[in-house]
DSSP file (Angstrom, degrees, kcal/mol; ACC not computed):
  #  RESIDUE AA STRUCTURE BP1 BP2  ACC     N-H-->O    O-->H-N    N-H-->O    O-->H-N    TCO  KAPPA ALPHA  PHI   PSI    X-CA   Y-CA   Z-CA
    1    1 A M              0   0    0      0, 0.0     4,-0.1     0, 0.0     2,-0.0   0.000 360.0 360.0 360.0 143.2 -166.1  114.0  222.5
    2    2 A S        -     0   0    0      2,-0.1    45,-0.0     1,-0.1     4,-0.0  -0.281 360.0-121.1 -67.7 154.1 -162.7  112.5  221.5
    3    3 A Y  S    S+     0   0    0     43,-0.1    44,-3.1     1,-0.1     2,-0.4   0.835 101.7  41.0 -64.8 -32.9 -159.9  112.5  224.0
    4    4 A F  S    S-     0   0    0     42,-0.2    45,-0.2    43,-0.2     3,-0.2  -0.910  72.4-142.8-115.5 145.0 -157.8  114.6  221.6
    5    5 A K  S    S+     0   0    0     43,-1.8     2,-0.4    -2,-0.4    44,-0.2   0.914  95.6  13.0 -66.4 -43.1 -159.0  117.5  219.5
    6    6 A H  E     -a   49   0A   0     42,-2.0    44,-2.1    64,-0.1     2,-0.5  -0.995  64.7-163.0-134.5 140.9 -156.7  116.3  216.8
    7    7 A H  E     -aB  50  69A   0     62,-2.7    62,-2.8    -2,-0.4     2,-0.5  -0.988  15.0-165.0-123.5 119.5 -154.9  113.0  216.3
    8    8 A V  E     -aB  51  68A   0     42,-3.2    44,-3.0    -2,-0.5     2,-0.5  -0.909   4.0-164.7-114.4 125.9 -152.0  113.2  213.8
    9    9 A F  E     -aB  52  67A   0     58,-2.5    58,-2.1    -2,-0.5     2,-0.5  -0.943   2.3-162.1-113.1 125.0 -150.4  110.1  212.3
   10   10 A F  E     -aB  53  66A   0     42,-2.7    44,-2.4    -2,-0.5     2,-0.4  -0.915  23.0-128.0-101.1 123.1 -147.1  110.3  210.4
   11   11 A C  E     +a   54   0A   0     54,-2.0    54,-0.2    -2,-0.5    44,-0.2  -0.590  35.0 169.0 -66.5 123.7 -146.3  107.3  208.2
   12   12 A S        +     0   0    0     42,-2.8    -1,-0.1    -2,-0.4    44,-0.1  -0.027  17.2 151.4-126.5  29.5 -142.8  106.3  209.3
   13   13 A N        -     0   0    0     42,-0.3    10,-1.9    41,-0.1     2,-0.5  -0.361  32.3-152.7 -64.1 138.1 -142.7  103.0  207.5
   14   14 A Q        -     0   0    0      9,-0.1     2,-0.1     8,-0.1    42,-0.1  -0.960  14.7-174.3-116.6 116.1 -139.2  101.8  206.5
   15   15 A R        -     0   0    0     -2,-0.5     3,-0.1     4,-0.3     6,-0.1  -0.415  40.6 -65.9 -97.6 178.2 -139.0   99.6  203.5
   16   16 A A  S >  S-     0   0    0      1,-0.2     3,-2.4    -2,-0.1    -1,-0.2  -0.250  72.0 -77.3 -60.9 150.6 -136.0   97.8  202.0
   17   17 A P  T 3  S+     0   0    0      0, 0.0    -1,-0.2     0, 0.0     3,-0.1  -0.238 121.6  23.4 -51.9 133.8 -133.2  100.0  200.5
   18   18 A G  T 3  S+     0   0    0      1,-0.3     2,-0.3    -3,-0.1    -2,-0.1   0.134  97.0 111.6  94.5 -19.8 -134.3  101.3  197.1
   19   19 A D  S <  S-     0   0    0     -3,-2.4    -1,-0.3     1,-0.1    -4,-0.3  -0.694  77.4-106.0 -88.1 140.4 -138.0  100.9  197.8
   20   20 A T        +     0   0    0     -2,-0.3     2,-0.3    -3,-0.1    40,-0.1  -0.433  54.9 151.6 -65.0 129.9 -140.1  104.1  198.1
   21   21 A C        -     0   0    0     -2,-0.2     4,-0.4    39,-0.1     3,-0.2  -0.987  52.2-119.9-158.1 157.3 -141.1  104.8  201.7
   22   22 A C  S > >S+     0   0    0     -2,-0.3     3,-1.4     1,-0.2     5,-1.4   0.877 108.6  57.7 -67.1 -39.1 -142.0  107.7  203.9
   23   23 A N  G > 5S+     0   0    0    -10,-1.9     3,-1.6     1,-0.3     5,-0.3   0.857  99.5  58.5 -65.0 -32.9 -139.2  107.2  206.4
   24   24 A A  G 3 5S+     0   0    0    -11,-0.4    -1,-0.3     1,-0.3    -2,-0.2   0.667 103.4  56.3 -67.3 -14.9 -136.5  107.4  203.7
   25   25 A R  G < 5S-     0   0    0     -3,-1.4    -1,-0.3    -4,-0.4    -2,-0.2   0.111 131.1 -89.2-103.6  19.0 -137.9  110.9  203.0
   26   26 A G  T <>5S+     0   0    0     -3,-1.6     4,-2.2     3,-0.1     5,-0.2   0.681  76.6 144.3  90.6  18.7 -137.5  112.2  206.6
   27   27 A A  H  ><S+     0   0    0     -5,-1.4     4,-2.5     1,-0.2     5,-0.2   0.896  72.5  48.9 -60.8 -43.7 -140.8  111.2  208.2
   28   28 A T  H  > S+     0   0    0     -5,-0.3     4,-2.4     1,-0.2    -1,-0.2   0.919 111.8  49.6 -64.9 -41.9 -139.4  110.3  211.6
   29   29 A E  H  > S+     0   0    0      1,-0.2     4,-2.1     2,-0.2    -1,-0.2   0.913 113.2  46.5 -61.2 -43.1 -137.4  113.6  211.8
   30   30 A M  H  X S+     0   0    0     -4,-2.2     4,-2.6     2,-0.2    -2,-0.2   0.855 110.5  53.0 -70.5 -34.6 -140.5  115.6  210.8
   31   31 A R  H  X S+     0   0    0     -4,-2.5     4,-2.6     2,-0.2    -2,-0.2   0.936 110.6  47.4 -62.6 -45.8 -142.7  113.7  213.3
   32   32 A N  H  X S+     0   0    0     -4,-2.4     4,-2.4     1,-0.2    -2,-0.2   0.898 111.8  50.8 -62.2 -40.6 -140.2  114.5  216.0
   33   33 A Y  H  X S+     0   0    0     -4,-2.1     4,-2.7     2,-0.2    -2,-0.2   0.938 111.2  47.6 -61.8 -47.5 -140.1  118.2  214.9
   34   34 A A  H  X S+     0   0    0     -4,-2.6     4,-2.5     1,-0.2     5,-0.2   0.912 111.8  50.7 -60.7 -43.4 -144.0  118.4  214.9
   35   35 A K  H  X S+     0   0    0     -4,-2.6     4,-2.0     1,-0.2    -1,-0.2   0.926 112.9  45.4 -60.9 -46.5 -144.2  116.8  218.4
   36   36 A D  H  X S+     0   0    0     -4,-2.4     4,-2.3     2,-0.2    -2,-0.2   0.895 112.5  51.4 -64.5 -40.9 -141.6  119.2  219.8
   37   37 A R  H  X S+     0   0    0     -4,-2.7     4,-1.7     1,-0.2    -2,-0.2   0.911 109.6  48.9 -65.0 -42.4 -143.2  122.2  218.2
   38   38 A L  H  <>S+     0   0    0     -4,-2.5     5,-3.0     2,-0.2     6,-0.4   0.887 110.3  51.4 -65.2 -38.6 -146.6  121.4  219.6
   39   39 A K  H ><5S+     0   0    0     -4,-2.0     3,-1.4     1,-0.2    -1,-0.2   0.927 108.9  51.2 -61.2 -43.9 -145.2  120.9  223.1
   40   40 A A  H 3<5S+     0   0    0     -4,-2.3    -1,-0.2     1,-0.3    -2,-0.2   0.829 110.0  49.9 -62.7 -32.0 -143.5  124.3  222.8
   41   41 A L  T 3<5S-     0   0    0     -4,-1.7    -1,-0.3    -5,-0.2    -2,-0.2   0.489 114.6-118.1 -83.4  -3.5 -146.9  125.8  221.8
   42   42 A G  T < 5S+     0   0    0     -3,-1.4    -3,-0.2    -4,-0.4    -2,-0.1   0.796  80.6 121.6  71.3  28.5 -148.6  124.1  224.8
   43   43 A M      < +     0   0    0     -5,-3.0     6,-2.3    -6,-0.1     2,-0.3   0.239  40.7  95.9-110.1  12.7 -150.8  122.1  222.4
   44   44 A S  B     +c   49   0A   0     -6,-0.4     2,-0.2     4,-0.2     6,-0.2  -0.790  62.4  40.3-105.4 149.7 -150.0  118.6  223.4
   45   45 A G  S >  S-     0   0    0      4,-1.2     3,-2.3    -2,-0.3     0, 0.0  -0.576  95.4  -4.3 114.8-176.6 -151.9  116.4  225.8
   46   46 A A  T 3  S+     0   0    0      1,-0.3   -42,-0.2    -2,-0.2     3,-0.1  -0.182 130.5  10.4 -53.6 133.8 -155.5  115.6  226.7
   47   47 A G  T 3  S+     0   0    0    -44,-3.1    -1,-0.3     1,-0.2   -43,-0.2   0.459 125.4  66.3  77.2   0.8 -158.0  117.7  224.8
   48   48 A K  S <  S-     0   0    0     -3,-2.3   -42,-2.0   -45,-0.2   -43,-1.8   0.176  98.8 -38.2-120.9-123.2 -155.3  119.0  222.5
   49   49 A V  E     -ac   6  44A   0     -6,-2.3    -4,-1.2   -44,-0.2     2,-0.4  -0.920  39.7-163.9-120.0 138.7 -153.2  117.3  219.8
   50   50 A R  E     -a    7   0A   0    -44,-2.1   -42,-3.2    -2,-0.4     2,-0.5  -0.984   6.9-158.4-118.8 129.0 -151.5  113.9  219.8
   51   51 A I  E     +a    8   0A   0     -2,-0.4     2,-0.3   -44,-0.2   -42,-0.2  -0.919  19.4 173.5-106.1 129.3 -148.8  113.1  217.3
   52   52 A N  E     -a    9   0A   0    -44,-3.0   -42,-2.7    -2,-0.5     2,-0.3  -0.941  30.4-122.7-133.2 155.8 -148.1  109.4  216.6
   53   53 A S  E     -a   10   0A   0     -2,-0.3     2,-0.3   -44,-0.2   -42,-0.2  -0.700  30.1-165.5 -87.7 149.6 -146.0  107.3  214.2
   54   54 A A  E     -a   11   0A   0    -44,-2.4   -42,-2.8    -2,-0.3     3,-0.2  -0.949  17.8-121.6-131.5 155.0 -147.9  104.8  212.0
   55   55 A G  S    S-     0   0    0     -2,-0.3   -42,-0.3     1,-0.2   -43,-0.1   0.073  73.7 -28.8 -72.7-162.7 -146.7  101.9  210.0
   56   56 A C        -     0   0    0      1,-0.2    -1,-0.2   -44,-0.1   -35,-0.0  -0.286  50.5-172.9 -58.1 129.7 -147.4  101.9  206.2
   57   57 A M        -     0   0    0     -3,-0.2    -1,-0.2   -44,-0.0     9,-0.0   0.182  44.6-116.4-108.6  12.9 -150.4  103.9  205.3
   58   58 A D  S    S+     0   0    0      1,-0.1    -2,-0.1     2,-0.0     3,-0.1   0.765  92.4  97.5  62.0  32.5 -150.2  102.7  201.6
   59   59 A R    >   +     0   0    0      1,-0.1     3,-2.0     2,-0.0     4,-0.2  -0.056  35.0 133.6-133.9  32.9 -149.6  106.1  200.1
   60   60 A C  G >   +     0   0    0      1,-0.3     3,-1.7     2,-0.2   -39,-0.1   0.819  66.6  62.2 -56.3 -35.8 -145.8  106.0  199.8
   61   61 A D  G 3  S+     0   0    0      1,-0.3    -1,-0.3   -41,-0.1   -40,-0.1   0.705 109.8  41.9 -66.7 -17.3 -145.8  107.3  196.2
   62   62 A Q  G <  S-     0   0    0     -3,-2.0    -1,-0.3    13,-0.0    -2,-0.2   0.266 113.3-173.2-105.3   8.4 -147.4  110.5  197.5
   63   63 A G    <   +     0   0    0     -3,-1.7     2,-0.2    -4,-0.2    13,-0.1  -0.136  46.2  47.3 -87.9 174.8 -145.2  110.7  200.5
   64   64 A P  S    S-     0   0    0      0, 0.0    13,-0.9     0, 0.0     2,-0.3   0.447  81.2-176.5 -71.0 153.2 -144.1  111.4  202.9
   65   65 A V  E     + D   0  76A   0    -54,-0.2   -54,-2.0    11,-0.2     2,-0.3  -0.870  22.1 178.0-126.7 156.7 -147.6  111.5  204.3
   66   66 A M  E     -BD  10  75A   0      9,-2.1     9,-3.1    -2,-0.3     2,-0.4  -0.966  14.9-148.5-145.6 157.5 -149.5  112.3  207.4
   67   67 A V  E     -BD   9  74A   0    -58,-2.1   -58,-2.5    -2,-0.3     2,-0.5  -0.996   5.4-149.1-133.1 138.6 -153.2  112.3  208.3
   68   68 A V  E  >> -BD   8  73A   0      5,-2.7     5,-1.9    -2,-0.4     4,-1.7  -0.923  27.6-127.8-110.4 122.6 -155.1  114.5  210.7
   69   69 A Y  E  45S+B    7   0A   0    -62,-2.8   -62,-2.7    -2,-0.5    -2,-0.0  -0.858  79.4  30.6-110.3 150.3 -158.1  113.2  212.5
   70   70 A P  T  45S+     0   0    0      0, 0.0    -1,-0.2     0, 0.0   -64,-0.1  -0.978 127.2  47.3 -87.9  -3.4 -161.0  113.7  213.2
   71   71 A E  T  45S-     0   0    0      2,-0.1    -2,-0.2     1,-0.1   -65,-0.0   0.782  95.0-137.0 -69.8 -26.3 -161.2  115.4  209.8
   72   72 A G  T  <5 +     0   0    0     -4,-1.7     2,-0.5     1,-0.2    -3,-0.2   0.842  42.2 163.7  71.4  34.0 -159.4  112.6  207.9
   73   73 A V  E   < -D   68   0A   0     -5,-1.9    -5,-2.7    28,-0.0     2,-0.4  -0.762  25.8-150.3 -90.9 125.3 -157.3  115.1  206.0
   74   74 A W  E     -D   67   0A   0     -2,-0.5    28,-2.3    -7,-0.2     2,-0.3  -0.779  17.0-175.6 -96.1 136.3 -154.2  113.7  204.3
   75   75 A Y  E     -DE  66 101A   0     -9,-3.1    -9,-2.1    -2,-0.4     2,-0.3  -0.930  17.8-157.3-127.8 153.0 -151.1  115.8  203.7
   76   76 A T  E     -D   65   0A   0     24,-2.2     2,-0.3    -2,-0.3   -11,-0.2  -0.848  21.1-176.7-114.6 162.9 -147.7  115.5  202.1
   77   77 A Y        -     0   0    0    -13,-0.9     3,-0.1    -2,-0.3    -2,-0.0  -0.978  26.8-163.4-156.0 161.3 -144.8  117.7  203.1
   78   78 A I        -     0   0    0     -2,-0.3     2,-0.2     1,-0.3    -1,-0.1   0.713  69.5  -7.2-114.9 -43.0 -141.2  118.4  202.2
   79   79 A D  S  > S-     0   0    0    -49,-0.0     4,-1.8     1,-0.0     3,-0.5  -0.762  81.9 -74.1-148.3-175.4 -139.7  120.3  205.1
   80   80 A K  H  > S+     0   0    0      1,-0.2     4,-3.0    -2,-0.2     5,-0.2   0.812 122.4  61.0 -62.2 -31.6 -140.2  122.0  208.5
   81   81 A E  H  > S+     0   0    0      2,-0.2     4,-2.0     1,-0.2    -1,-0.2   0.897 105.1  48.0 -64.2 -38.9 -141.8  125.0  206.8
   82   82 A D  H  > S+     0   0    0     -3,-0.5     4,-2.3     2,-0.2    -2,-0.2   0.919 112.0  49.1 -65.5 -43.2 -144.6  122.7  205.5
   83   83 A I  H  X S+     0   0    0     -4,-1.8     4,-2.7     1,-0.2    -2,-0.2   0.923 110.4  51.4 -61.5 -43.8 -145.0  121.1  208.9
   84   84 A D  H  X S+     0   0    0     -4,-3.0     4,-3.2     1,-0.2     5,-0.3   0.900 109.0  51.1 -58.8 -41.1 -145.2  124.6  210.5
   85   85 A E  H  X>S+     0   0    0     -4,-2.0     4,-2.7     2,-0.2     5,-0.5   0.902 110.6  47.9 -65.0 -41.2 -147.9  125.6  207.9
   86   86 A I  I  X>S+     0   0    0     -4,-2.3     5,-1.7     2,-0.2     4,-1.6   0.922 115.3  45.6 -64.9 -43.7 -150.0  122.5  208.8
   87   87 A I  I  <>S+     0   0    0     -4,-2.7     5,-2.2     3,-0.2     6,-0.3   0.966 118.4  41.4 -62.4 -52.3 -149.6  123.2  212.5
   88   88 A D  I  <>S+     0   0    0     -4,-3.2     5,-1.3    -5,-0.2    -2,-0.2   0.926 125.6  32.2 -64.9 -46.6 -150.4  126.9  212.2
   89   89 A A  I  <5S+     0   0    0     -4,-2.7     6,-2.9    -5,-0.3    -3,-0.2   0.958 132.4  23.0 -78.7 -51.5 -153.2  126.7  209.7
   90   90 A H  I  X<S+     0   0    0     -4,-1.6     4,-1.4    -5,-0.5    -3,-0.2   0.968 128.2  35.9 -85.1 -56.9 -154.9  123.4  210.5
   91   91 A L  I  4<S+     0   0    0     -5,-1.7    -3,-0.2     2,-0.2    -4,-0.2   0.851 134.1  24.8 -72.3 -34.0 -154.1  122.4  214.1
   92   92 A V  I  4<S+     0   0    0     -5,-2.2    -3,-0.2    -6,-0.3    -4,-0.2   0.884 135.1  30.6 -91.4 -49.6 -154.2  126.0  215.5
   93   93 A G  T  4<S-     0   0    0     -5,-1.3    -3,-0.2    -6,-0.3    -2,-0.2   0.594  94.3-127.5 -92.4 -12.1 -156.4  127.8  213.0
   94   94 A G     <  +     0   0    0     -4,-1.4     2,-0.5     1,-0.2    -4,-0.3   0.654  66.2 126.3  77.3  15.0 -158.8  125.0  211.8
   95   95 A K        -     0   0    0     -6,-2.9    -1,-0.2    -7,-0.1    -2,-0.2  -0.929  60.4-124.1-114.2 128.2 -158.1  125.7  208.1
   96   96 A V        -     0   0    0     -2,-0.5     2,-1.2    -6,-0.1     3,-0.1  -0.413  19.9-127.6 -66.3 138.1 -157.0  122.9  205.8
   97   97 A V    >>  -     0   0    0      1,-0.2     3,-1.3    -2,-0.1     4,-0.8  -0.754  26.3-170.8 -88.3  95.0 -153.8  123.6  203.9
   98   98 A E  G >4 S+     0   0    0     -2,-1.2     3,-0.6     1,-0.3    -1,-0.2   0.828  77.4  60.4 -60.7 -36.9 -155.0  123.0  200.4
   99   99 A R  G 34 S+     0   0    0      1,-0.2    -1,-0.3    -3,-0.1    -2,-0.0   0.727 113.4  37.5 -68.1 -19.9 -151.6  123.1  198.7
  100  100 A L  G <4 S+     0   0    0     -3,-1.3   -24,-2.2   -18,-0.1    -1,-0.2   0.474  91.6 112.4-106.2  -6.0 -150.3  120.2  200.8
  101  101 A K  B <<   E   75   0A   0     -4,-0.8   -26,-0.3    -3,-0.6   -28,-0.0  -0.428 360.0 360.0 -71.2 138.9 -153.5  118.1  200.8
  102  102 A I              0   0    0    -28,-2.3   -27,-0.2    -2,-0.1    -1,-0.1   0.329 360.0 360.0-121.1 360.0 -153.5  114.8  199.0
């Protein structure tokens, strides 16, 4: 069994000004929000959920992006409401959020 039930990677790559990248679309802010929300829910730590930053995941044109393992489900998101939906449906409820899946 994995050390974490879910391991979530947020692309937080920062490219040169003018180049498309996830961080320019708020990825670091949303990663921090997700991390804080999971802590508040008591869902962070061993056997639970781990949130990490990742370098470029080569999907910038579909970004910002995140991927949830072990399922390998890729998501895009716009705001905190999207992050909340991914947390509530997928990480808590075990159901993929089809409208945000890429």
